[in-house]
N, C-alpha and C positions, 0 to 999 in steps of 0.2 A: 172419613176420619183421617186426620193428618198423620203422616209417618213420623215417628219420633226421630229427633235429630241425631245424627251420628257425629262422633268426635273427629273421625278422620285419623287420629293418632292417639297413642296411648297416653293416659293421664297418670301422673304419679299416684300411687296407692297410699292412702292415709289410713293409719290404724290408731285407735285410741285405747287407753287402758283406764283403770279406775281413777287415775290422777291426771288425765289429760293425754295429749298426743304422745305417741312413742317416738323414740329417736329413730333415725334412718336405719341404724344397725339393728335395733329391735324389730322394726318393721320388716327388714329384709329377712331376718331369721324366721319370722312368722310366715311370710310369703313363700320362703323356701320349703318350709314344712308342708304348707298347703299344696304347693306345686308337686311335691313328691307323691301326693295321693292321687294326682290327676293323670289321665292317659296322655295328655299333651300339656306340659308345663307352660310353654309359651302361650298356648290358647287360653289357659286359665288366667295368666297375668293380663293378657289383652282384655279378656272378658271382665275381670275385676276392675280394671282401670276405666273401661267404658261404663260399666254399671255404676261406678262411683260418681261419674259425672251426671248421669241421668237420675240417680237416686237422691243425690244431694246430701247424703250422710256418709260418714266414714265407717269403715269396719271397726267393730268393737271386740277386743280380745278379753279373755279371762272369764268367759261365761260358762255356766252350767245349763245345759239344755236337756229337757226330758220330754219325750214324745208321749202324748196322752191320747189314748184310744177311746173314742165314743163317750157317751155320757158318764158312765161309772168312773173312769179315770179322771175326767175333767171335773166333775162335780166334787170328787174326793179332794182334788188339788185346790179347788176354789174354796170349799168350806174349811179346809185346813189352813189356807192362807188368811181367811177372815178370822179364824180362831187365834192365829198366831200374831196378828197385827198388834203393834204397840202404840203407833202414833196416828196413822191415817190409812184410809182405804179409798181408792177411786174405782168406780164401776161405770163402764160405758158399754151398752148393749143395744143391738137392733131390736131384739125381743127380750123384754124383762118382765117376768111374771113370777108369781109365787111358785117356788119349787122346793123340793125337800130332798135331803140326802141323809141316810142313816137315821131316819126318824126325826130329823130336825128341819124346821121350816126356815127358809131364807130370811123372811121378814123378822121372825123371832130372834134369829142370830144377829142380824144387823142392829136391831133395837137394843139387844143386850150389850153389844160391843159399844154402841153409842153411849149407853148409860155408864160404861166403864171408862169413858173419856177418849175413845178412839174417834178421830175426826173422819166422817164419812161424806163423800160427795158422789152424786149419781147423775148420769146423763143417759137418757134413753131416747130411742127414735119414736116419734109420735105415730107413724104409720105402722112400723113393725110391732109396736106394743098396743095397737088400737083395741085389741080384744081384752087387754088386761083391765080388770075392774078398777075403777077410780079409787075404790076403798083401799087398795093395796098401796098406792102412792100417798093417799091421804094419811094413812097410818104412819108412814115414814116422815112426812113433812110435819105432822103434828108433834112428832118427837124431836123436831129441830134439825132433821137431816135435810140439807139442801138438795133438791131434785129439780132438774130441768128437762123438759121435753124438747128434743131437737126439731127445728122447723115445724112448729105446731100447725095443725090444720085449721088455722084461723086466718082468713085473708086480711084481717085488721092488724095482725102482728107484723113486726119488722122482719121476721125471719120466715115468713110464709113462702114455701116453695114445694109444691106437691111432689115433683120428681126427684129433687135433691134430698137424699136420705143418708142418715148415719148408719152405715152397715157394719160398723166396727163391733168387735167382741173383745173386751179387755177388762181384766181385774188386776189392780196394782196395789200392793201392800208395802207401805213404809219405804218406797223407792228401792226395795231390795229384791222383790220377787214379783213376777207378772205371769199371767196366764192369758194367752191370745190364741186365736184360731177361728174355727167355724162354728163352735158350739155356743148357741144362745142359752140364756138362763130361761129355758122353756120346758114345760112339762112334757114336751115330745120326747125328751131324752130320758125321762123316767121309765119309759117302756123297756129299757134295757136292764132295769134293776130286778125285774121279776117280782115286784111287790104287789100286794093287793091294791095299793093306792095308784099303781101305774095305769094309765089309760089303755083301753083295749085297742091298740093299733100296732103297726109294725115297728120294729126297732129302727132308730136312726143311727147311721154310721157316719162318724165325723172324726176330725183330727184337730188337736190343739197342741200348743207347746207351753211348757212351764220354763221360764227363763229366770235365772238368778245371776246377778253380776252387773257389770257396767252398762250393758245394753238397756237395762231397765230405766236408766236415766233418760234415754231418748223417748221411751214410751211415756214417761212422766211429763216430759215437755209437750208431747203431742196432745195428751189429754188436757193439760192446762191451757194450751192454745185453743183447743176446741171449746172448752168450757167458757172462756172469756169471749170468744167469737159469738157464742150464743147468748151473750149478755149475763153470764154468770159472774157473781161477785168474786173478785180476786181474794177478798178477805176470807172466803170459805175454803180456800186452798191451803195446803200444808205450807208452813213457813220453810224457808230455805235452811239447809243444815239440819240441826237437831239429831245428828248422829246417823243420818240415813244414807251416807255415802256408800255406794255399792262397791264392795271389795271384790277381789278376784275370787270367783267361786268354782272355776273349772278351766278347761282349755279350749272351749269352743269359740269360734269367731262368728260374730253375728252382725248383720246390718238390718236396722229397722227402717221400713219403708212406709211412710204415711202419705196417702193420696187423698185429694179433695176435688170435688166437682168444680168445674169452672176455672181450673188453673190455666194460666196462659200457655203453658206447654202441656203435652200429653201427660196424663197422670203418671206418677213415678212408678207405680207398680207395673203399669202397662209397658213402659219403656224398659224397665228392668227385666220383665218376662221375655219380651222380644229379644233383648240382648242375650239372655240365657239360651233361648232356643237356637238362635243363630250361631252361638259359640259352641254348641254341643258337638262333641267329637264321635262318641260311640253309641250312647243310648240316652233316652229321655222317657220318663214315666210321668204321665199326667192323670191325676184323679180330679174329676170335675163334677160338681153337683148339677151345674147348669152349663152345658157345653153349647154356647151360642157365640162362636168365635167371630171376631172382626175379620175383615179381609186380610189385614196384615198378619194376624195370628194364624189364620188358616194357611196362608201362603208360607209362613215360616215353618210350620209343621210339615207341609207337603215337600218343601225344598229339603228339609232335614232328612226325611225318609228317602228322597231321591238321591241324596249324596251318600247313602249307606248307613245313616243313623238308624238304630232300632227305636222306633217310635211306638210306644204302647199307651193306649187310652183306656182308663177304667171309668165307665160312665153308668148312670142309673138305667135300669130296665123299666122302672116306673117312678113317678115323681109327684111332688105336690104341685108341680106346674106342668100341666099337659101341653100347653103351647111350647114351652121350652124343650120338652121332650121331642116334639115334632120337629123343631128346628135342628136339634141335635142330630136326629136321624137323617135329616136332609143332607148332611155333610158326609155320610158314610161312604157313598159311592166314590167320591173323589179321594177320600182317605185310603180306602182299600186299594184303589188303582195305584196309588203312590207307594203302597207297601206297608202302610201303618197297620198295627194290630189293634182291633177294637173289641173291647169286652163290655158286656152289660151285667152289672151286679144285680142279683135277684133276691137276696135274702134281706129285704128291708129297704129303707130309703137312704140312698147314698147322698151325703151332704158335705163330704170332705172337699177341701180346695188345697191340693198339694202338687208340687212339681219337683222332680229330682232329675238333675242333669249330670251324666257321667259318674254318678254315685258320690259326687263331692260337692255339688251345689244344690241346695234344697230351699224351697220357699213354702211356708205354711202361713195361712192367715184368713182374713175374711173375704178377700177378693175372689169373685167367681171368674170363670173363663167366658165372660160374656160382655155385651155392650154396656149394660147397666153399670157394671163396676168401673168401666172406663169413663162413661159420660156423666153419670148422675150420682154415684155413691161416694161417700167418704169412707175410706177403707184403711186397714192397718195390717201389715204383713211383716214377717221376719225371714230374712235370708240367712241360712246357716251354711258356712263353708267348712267342709270336712267330711271324711268318709264314715264317721261313726253315726251321725244323724242320718246321712244318706243311706247307709246300709239298713238302718232300722225302718226308715220309710219305704225302702224297696221291699223289705220283708213284709211290711204291712200291705203293700201293694199286691204282692204275690198271694197273701192270704185272701185279699179281696177277689183276686182272679179265681181262686179255688171255689168261690161262691158265685161265679159268673159264667156266662156262656159267650164264646167267641163268635163274632159276626162273620159269617162266611159270604164271600163276594157272590158266589153263584146263587145261593139261596136268597141273598138280599135283593138281587136283581129280579127275582121272581115275586117280590112282595105285591100285594093287591094294588090295583090302580087307585082305589079310594084312599089308601094310605099315602100314596105319592101325592095326591091332590091336597091332602091335609098338610103334608110337609111343605108343599109349595105355598099354600095359603099363609101359614104362620111365618114362613121365611120373609114375607113382605113386611112383617111387623117386628123383625128380630131386634131392631135398635131399641125397642121399648121393653124387651124382655130381660 
């Protein structure tokens, strides 16, 4: 896998607001405020300028960012946003199926809003949603809601590609509010509600962000590009304007990162993540649902730990992908020798994808810490600069650690030979996981 290009020198940092690019004076004031929160102001500025080059999008000021924990928080935000929409709704999910929240079914709510004149457009992944009954989508399309399956599993179609998947999770309402992260619109997350309708399985732990403000415009653009790339009719999309300009909603600085398989350069999330790890000065917390790192990612973490950075990894103790779990554990010996702290969460299925660097740089989204998110998946993530979101995510990390056990090097080295062989076997196939 190619190493992401390095800039070699700092690039001027661009910041936009609700009405376009900010002046140099306004930009300098924002960067100064952000730098004051960082352990090394110079390192933060260098990191931001390099990240801007690889991410391809500017920082966006004036956003309100809310961290959403697990299914209950995220479903509450999604259903509230659907209820509040006045003009349009965009939904893009790897897994899209019938779910309910507070006694209300998703399909019933979408149909009701469509009857009230809200424009609804839906893009879902044909592999991720393979088990969703066709009747669910038929009901929506028969009501006039445009629905497209991403890269359908039909070799006769123009977009047939088995490995290239739409792994994004995005709900966008009126260009004003968005919910993104790792939570699918899947019944798996209903297990956390404690209702009789919830399936009898373990709770899934995950993280989303609700974003209100100018950064939502970048998410809108990414959805519309994806929709049209898949052959979607541009006429189905919301018209420009219409009073959906995102005004200042808060003081958070956000960068939206959209990655697509087959890009000429390394996917933007991947380059952004490596930039963050290499720029970390004091500590980095990684929560990964599927820890199958590339060689560059593994090397960056090991080098960070060896230069004195506190590297903490919160990983699943059991998973819906046993091969990924085996590869994850195959990396423990090297991580522990370098001084990394490795924890396995035990109270359910860990599905979060978050990284926090130095308490001031955070990324939350759909990208896993694996090869598939780099090579095959279309992903969407949000970088948040500032200690408020960083502190909340670190607190959530610590909560996860309280439900985890720490991997001890001495005990780990005494694991059974059969387990070592299983790890080695699946390591041969890690680029497909």
